[in-house]
C-alpha positions in Angstrom: 101.5 135.7 100.5 104.3 133.8 98.7 102.1 130.7 97.7 98.5 130.1 97.0 96.4 127.0 97.7 94.4 125.6 94.7 91.3 125.7 96.9 90.1 125.4 100.5 90.4 121.6 100.4 94.2 121.8 100.2 95.9 121.6 103.6 99.6 122.2 104.1 101.0 120.7 107.3 102.7 122.9 109.9 105.9 121.0 109.0 105.8 121.9 105.3 104.5 125.5 105.7 107.9 127.1 106.4 109.6 125.1 103.6 106.9 126.1 101.0 106.9 129.6 102.3 110.7 130.0 101.8 110.6 128.4 98.3 107.6 130.6 97.4 109.3 133.7 98.7 112.5 133.2 96.7 110.5 132.3 93.6 108.4 135.4 93.9 111.5 137.6 94.4 113.1 136.2 91.2 110.1 136.0 88.9 107.4 138.1 90.5 105.1 135.1 90.3 103.4 133.0 93.0 103.5 129.2 93.2 100.3 127.2 93.6 100.0 124.2 95.9 97.5 121.8 94.3 97.7 119.0 97.0 98.9 118.7 100.5 97.9 116.6 103.4 95.2 114.1 102.5 92.7 112.1 104.4 92.1 108.5 103.5 89.0 109.5 101.6 90.8 112.2 99.7 93.6 109.7 98.8 91.0 107.2 97.7 89.2 109.9 95.6 92.5 111.0 94.0 93.4 107.4 93.1 89.9 106.7 91.8 90.0 109.7 89.5 93.4 108.7 88.2 92.2 105.1 87.6 89.2 106.4 85.7 91.2 108.9 83.6 93.7 106.3 82.7 91.1 103.6 82.0 92.5 101.2 84.7 95.2 100.8 87.3 98.2 99.7 85.3 99.7 103.1 84.5 99.2 104.3 88.1 100.8 101.0 89.5 104.1 102.0 87.9 104.0 105.3 89.8 103.7 103.8 93.3 106.7 102.2 95.0 104.6 100.3 97.6 103.2 97.7 95.3 101.4 95.5 97.9 99.6 98.5 99.3 98.7 99.7 95.8 97.4 96.3 94.8 95.0 96.1 97.7 93.6 99.5 96.8 93.4 98.6 93.1 91.6 95.4 93.9 88.9 97.4 95.8 88.6 99.6 92.7 88.1 96.6 90.4 85.6 95.0 92.7 83.5 98.0 93.2 83.9 100.3 90.2 80.7 99.0 88.6 78.7 99.9 91.7 79.3 103.6 91.2 81.9 106.2 92.2 80.6 106.8 95.7 80.6 103.1 96.7 84.0 102.5 95.0 85.7 105.3 96.7 84.2 104.3 100.1 85.6 100.7 99.6 89.0 102.1 98.6 89.0 104.4 101.6 88.3 101.4 103.9 91.4 99.7 102.5 93.5 102.8 102.9 92.3 103.3 106.5 93.2 99.7 107.3 96.7 100.4 106.0 97.0 103.5 108.0 96.0 101.6 111.2 98.9 99.3 110.4 101.1 102.3 109.9 101.5 101.6 106.2 101.1 104.6 103.9 100.5 104.4 100.1 101.4 108.1 99.9 103.4 110.6 101.9 100.4 113.0 101.5 98.8 110.8 104.2 101.4 111.6 106.8 101.6 115.4 106.4 105.0 115.4 104.7 104.2 116.1 101.0 102.8 118.8 98.7 102.4 119.2 95.0 103.5 122.4 93.3 101.7 123.2 90.0 104.0 123.7 87.1 101.3 124.4 84.4 101.8 127.9 83.1 105.4 128.2 84.2 108.4 128.4 81.8 111.1 125.7 81.9 113.5 128.2 83.5 111.0 128.9 86.3 110.4 125.2 87.0 114.1 124.5 86.9 114.5 127.3 89.5 111.9 125.7 91.8 113.9 122.5 91.6 117.1 124.3 92.3 115.5 125.8 95.4 114.4 122.3 96.5 117.9 120.9 95.9 119.3 123.4 98.4 117.4 121.5 101.0 118.3 118.0 99.8 119.3 116.9 103.3 115.6 117.0 104.3 113.7 117.0 101.0 113.2 114.8 98.0 111.1 115.5 94.9 109.8 114.1 91.7 109.6 116.2 88.6 106.2 115.4 87.2 105.9 118.3 84.7 105.2 115.8 81.9 102.3 114.1 83.7 98.7 114.7 82.7 98.5 117.1 85.6 102.0 118.7 85.6 103.5 119.3 89.0 106.5 118.8 91.3 105.9 116.4 94.1 107.9 117.5 97.1 108.2 115.6 100.3 110.2 115.4 103.5 112.7 112.5 103.6 111.6 109.7 105.9 112.6 110.1 109.5 113.1 113.9 109.1 111.7 116.1 111.8 111.8 119.7 110.7 111.0 122.4 113.3 
């Protein structure tokens, strides 16, 4: 196999599998290492949980707000966090999930992970040249892919996603 999943909760969409497989194969050929996918397609609950954990780690929502382009969607989720955080993790995530589900019903998506078009590739443990090579591989598909280099984040990774409107078969 030319890529590993962090655990059984990580789902890679059928659309992304051949892309990740190709990148993983070329990376393995060059470095004899395997890439790890730490996040893929998410449910509303998984998205709420991921955001909740980030809010807790960063002691609020302000840092995360800067990382999301869809500010109105983010603000509604963050409001649920602030309203329910003192009622415990389970209740807070449930309320955040409700907001995200409502957004999905209106075809508004806070994250491309919700529409099966994104994955995160772990960069922890890789050398700069290895990460640069992954990015080089992604750039060869720039007509269908975009990415964010997040190797300097608390959880270092490369966020990879299909460009909007792309159907890759």
